Structure formats: C-alpha cells, structure tokens
C-alpha positions in Angstrom: -41.1 -3.0 -8.8 -37.4 -2.3 -8.5 -35.9 -2.0 -5.1 -33.7 1.0 -5.5 -32.4 1.0 -2.0 -31.1 -2.6 -2.4 -29.6 -1.7 -5.8 -27.8 1.3 -4.3 -26.4 -0.8 -1.4 -25.2 -3.5 -3.8 -23.7 -1.0 -6.2 -21.7 0.7 -3.4 -20.5 -2.7 -2.2 -19.4 -3.7 -5.7 -17.5 -0.4 -6.1 -15.8 -0.7 -2.7 -14.9 -4.3 -3.3 -13.3 -3.5 -6.7 -11.3 -0.8 -5.1 -10.2 -3.0 -2.2 -9.2 -5.8 -4.6 -7.3 -3.5 -6.9 -5.4 -1.8 -4.1 -5.0 -5.0 -2.0 -6.4 -3.3 1.1 -6.1 -5.1 4.5 -9.2 -6.3 6.3 -9.1 -3.4 8.8 -9.1 -0.7 6.2 -12.1 1.7 6.1 -13.3 0.4 2.8 -13.3 -3.2 3.9 -15.1 -2.2 7.2 -17.7 -0.4 5.1 -18.2 -3.5 3.0 -18.9 -5.5 6.1 -21.5 -2.9 7.2 -23.1 -3.0 3.7 -23.3 -6.8 3.8 -25.2 -6.6 7.1 -27.5 -3.9 5.7 -28.2 -5.9 2.6 -28.9 -9.1 4.5 -31.3 -7.2 6.9 -33.1 -5.6 4.0 -33.5 -8.9 2.1 -34.8 -10.6 5.3 -37.3 -7.8 5.9 -38.5 -7.9 2.3 -39.0 -11.7 2.5 -41.2 -11.5 5.5 -44.9 -11.6 4.6 -46.7 -8.2 4.5 -49.9 -7.8 6.4 
C-alpha cells in the first residue's frame, strides 16, 4: 500500500529544494528552514513505520 503522507512530504521537500537551489537561497531562508522541518518529519515517519506493529 502506498504511503501517501510520506509521498506528499517528499514531494514538497523536492519542490522546495529545487526552488532553493535555483534561487541560491541562504540557509536561514524560510524555504530552507521548511526543508529542515520536512527532513525531521520524514525521518520520524519512517522510524515509526519501521517499528513492528502489534
């Protein structure tokens, strides 16, 4: 089954990263800060989905 939440997070991250790279945005820009938040959310979601279900 597809994990649509994870796909949405990764899609938003890719979009923001492309924008940041294209514009050469600094690390403290809102887009780059959002990327950091998305990275944490993605990691937490993957960790949660790897834990065994009871």
